[in-house]
C-alpha positions in Angstrom: -203.2 -19.9 140.8 -202.6 -21.0 137.1 -205.2 -24.1 137.9 -207.4 -22.3 139.7 -207.5 -19.5 136.7 -208.1 -22.0 134.6 -211.3 -23.9 136.2 -212.6 -20.0 136.9 -212.0 -19.4 132.8 -213.9 -23.0 132.3 -216.8 -21.8 134.5 -217.1 -18.0 133.4 -217.3 -20.0 129.9 -220.1 -22.2 130.8 -222.2 -19.3 132.5 -221.6 -17.4 129.3 -222.9 -20.1 127.2 -225.8 -20.6 129.5 -226.7 -17.1 129.0 -226.2 -17.3 125.8 -228.0 -20.4 124.8 -231.6 -19.1 124.6 -230.7 -16.3 122.1 -228.6 -18.7 120.3 -231.4 -21.5 120.1 -233.8 -18.7 119.2 -232.0 -17.1 116.5 -231.4 -20.7 114.7 -235.2 -21.1 114.5 -236.0 -17.8 113.1 -233.4 -18.7 110.9 -234.4 -21.8 109.8 -238.2 -20.9 109.6 -238.6 -17.3 108.5 -235.4 -17.1 106.7 -236.1 -20.1 104.6 -239.8 -20.4 104.7 -240.5 -17.2 104.8 -243.4 -15.1 106.9 -245.7 -12.4 105.8 -244.3 -10.0 103.2 -241.0 -11.6 103.5 -241.3 -14.3 100.7 -239.8 -18.0 101.3 -236.1 -19.1 99.5 -237.9 -21.1 97.4 -240.1 -18.1 95.9 -237.2 -15.9 95.6 -235.3 -18.8 93.7 -238.3 -19.1 91.6 -238.9 -15.7 90.5 -235.3 -15.2 89.8 -234.9 -18.3 87.5 -238.4 -17.3 85.6 -237.1 -13.8 84.9 -233.3 -15.0 84.3 -233.2 -18.9 82.5 -229.3 -18.9 83.1 -228.7 -19.6 86.3 -225.7 -17.6 87.1 -227.7 -14.8 86.2 -230.5 -15.6 88.4 -228.2 -15.9 91.3 -226.4 -12.6 90.6 -230.2 -11.0 90.8 -230.7 -12.7 93.9 -227.4 -11.3 95.6 -228.1 -7.7 94.1 -231.7 -7.7 95.6 -230.7 -8.8 99.0 -228.0 -6.4 99.0 -230.1 -3.6 98.3 -232.3 -5.2 101.1 -230.0 -5.1 103.7 -228.4 -1.7 102.7 -232.0 -0.5 103.5 -233.1 -2.5 106.3 -236.3 -2.2 107.9 -238.1 -4.9 106.4 -239.0 -6.4 110.2 -242.0 -3.8 110.8 -243.5 -5.6 107.9 -243.7 -8.9 109.7 -244.0 -7.7 113.3 -244.5 -10.3 115.8 -243.6 -13.3 113.2 -239.9 -12.7 114.1 -240.4 -11.8 118.0 -237.4 -13.3 120.0 -237.6 -15.1 123.4 -234.6 -13.2 124.3 -233.5 -9.8 123.1 -231.4 -9.4 120.3 -230.9 -6.4 118.4 -233.3 -5.7 115.4 -231.1 -5.1 112.9 -228.8 -8.0 114.0 -232.1 -10.5 113.1 -232.6 -8.6 110.2 -229.4 -8.7 108.7 -229.0 -12.8 109.6 -232.7 -13.2 107.7 -231.9 -11.6 104.6 -228.6 -13.5 104.6 -229.9 -16.8 105.2 -232.5 -16.4 102.8 -230.2 -15.4 100.0 -228.0 -18.3 100.7 -231.2 -20.6 100.4 -232.3 -19.0 97.4 -228.9 -19.6 95.8 -228.4 -23.2 96.8 -232.1 -23.8 95.7 -230.8 -22.4 91.8 -227.8 -24.5 92.0 -230.4 -27.6 92.6 -230.0 -28.3 96.4 -233.2 -29.7 98.0 -233.6 -26.8 100.9 -236.0 -28.8 102.7 -233.7 -31.3 103.4 -232.5 -31.0 107.4 -228.7 -31.6 106.1 -229.0 -29.0 103.3 -230.4 -26.5 105.9 -227.6 -26.8 108.1 -225.1 -26.2 105.3 -226.9 -23.2 105.1 -226.3 -21.9 108.3 -222.8 -22.9 108.3 -222.4 -20.5 105.1 -223.1 -17.7 107.6 -220.1 -18.2 109.7 -217.4 -18.6 106.8 -214.2 -19.9 107.6 -215.6 -21.1 111.2 -217.7 -23.6 109.5 -215.0 -26.3 109.4 -214.0 -25.6 113.7 -217.9 -26.0 114.4 -218.2 -29.5 112.4 -214.8 -30.9 114.0 -216.3 -29.9 117.6 -219.3 -32.3 116.9 -217.4 -34.9 115.4 -217.9 -34.2 111.7 -214.7 -34.4 109.7 -215.0 -31.7 106.8 -215.1 -33.1 103.3 -214.6 -30.6 100.7 -217.1 -28.0 100.7 -220.5 -27.7 102.6 -222.6 -28.9 99.5 -220.6 -32.6 100.8 -222.2 -32.2 104.2 -225.6 -31.6 102.4 -225.3 -34.6 100.5 -225.0 -36.7 103.8 -227.4 -38.4 105.9 -226.5 -37.1 109.5 -228.1 -38.0 112.7 -230.7 -35.8 113.9 -228.6 -35.0 117.0 -225.5 -34.1 115.0 -227.3 -31.6 113.1 -228.7 -30.1 115.9 -225.7 -29.8 117.5 -224.3 -28.2 114.0 -227.0 -25.5 114.2 -226.6 -24.5 117.7 -222.9 -24.1 117.2 -224.1 -22.0 114.3 -226.5 -19.8 116.8 -223.8 -19.7 119.5 -221.3 -18.2 117.0 -223.4 -16.0 115.5 -224.6 -14.7 118.9 -221.3 -14.5 120.3 -220.2 -12.1 117.3 -223.1 -10.0 118.3 -221.7 -9.6 121.7 -218.3 -8.6 120.6 -218.8 -6.3 117.6 -222.1 -5.1 118.4 -221.0 -1.4 118.2 -218.8 -1.6 115.2 -220.5 -4.1 113.3 -224.1 -3.3 113.6 -224.2 0.0 115.9 -226.1 3.0 115.6 -224.5 4.9 118.1 -224.3 7.9 116.0 -227.8 7.9 114.3 -226.6 9.5 110.9 -223.2 8.5 110.5 -224.3 5.2 112.2 -227.0 4.3 110.0 -224.3 5.2 106.8 -221.6 2.8 108.1 -223.9 0.2 109.4 -225.4 -0.1 105.8 -222.2 0.0 104.6 -220.6 -3.0 106.7 -223.9 -4.7 106.1 -223.4 -4.9 102.7 -219.9 -5.7 102.7 -220.5 -8.5 104.9 -223.4 -9.6 102.9 -221.3 -9.6 99.8 -218.7 -11.9 101.1 -221.3 -14.2 102.6 -222.6 -14.4 98.8 -219.2 -14.9 97.4 -218.7 -17.6 100.2 -222.0 -19.4 99.2 -221.2 -19.7 95.3 -218.0 -21.3 96.5 -219.8 -23.8 98.7 -222.5 -24.7 96.9 -221.5 -25.1 93.3 -223.8 -26.5 90.7 -224.7 -30.0 91.5 -223.2 -31.2 88.1 -219.8 -30.1 88.6 -217.2 -31.8 91.0 -217.7 -31.0 94.5 -213.7 -31.0 95.4 -212.2 -27.7 97.1 
């Protein structure tokens, strides 16, 4: 019974992964392109970093400004209507979920840019995606055969083979989509319009603040040591 149960569990897991694959791949594509490069009125991470450093020459103050503006954007929501079809997903995904991760990705990328990282490099972009999953990053790296060596900034400094980076990005996509499936009502739900909206805004702000703190730790100024 245990053997058959194990085989069935593996079959169910494979089927679940197959169902999630299009959504996971589509989400990662949007995060890398729209979240980092921008689209329509949603400015690129490089522009956000440039404006922040222009207004605040001190890097830490520029980063604080970036984080604060994205916290407000996450709480307000609704920006997707301004870029319409540019963020259409190949598989249905709650709009507020996509919105949250686009905001988070741009924030992480802008902070990394201010800290001196070239966010056009594929390795840096993979590290940016990994910052979205927090403590799960080490587990994802180990699953694709990459031994975590300190902070994510260490990964950003490496020259990884294309297939490895694709596997990392895909793993992040699966992890994010899986979290959406498990926590859709408690984390992003709007079951009760008014109360749900308030709770949703509060949770989004809290989660984005955690990602911001994690990003500042994982992407230290390049002149500083990169050890944990």
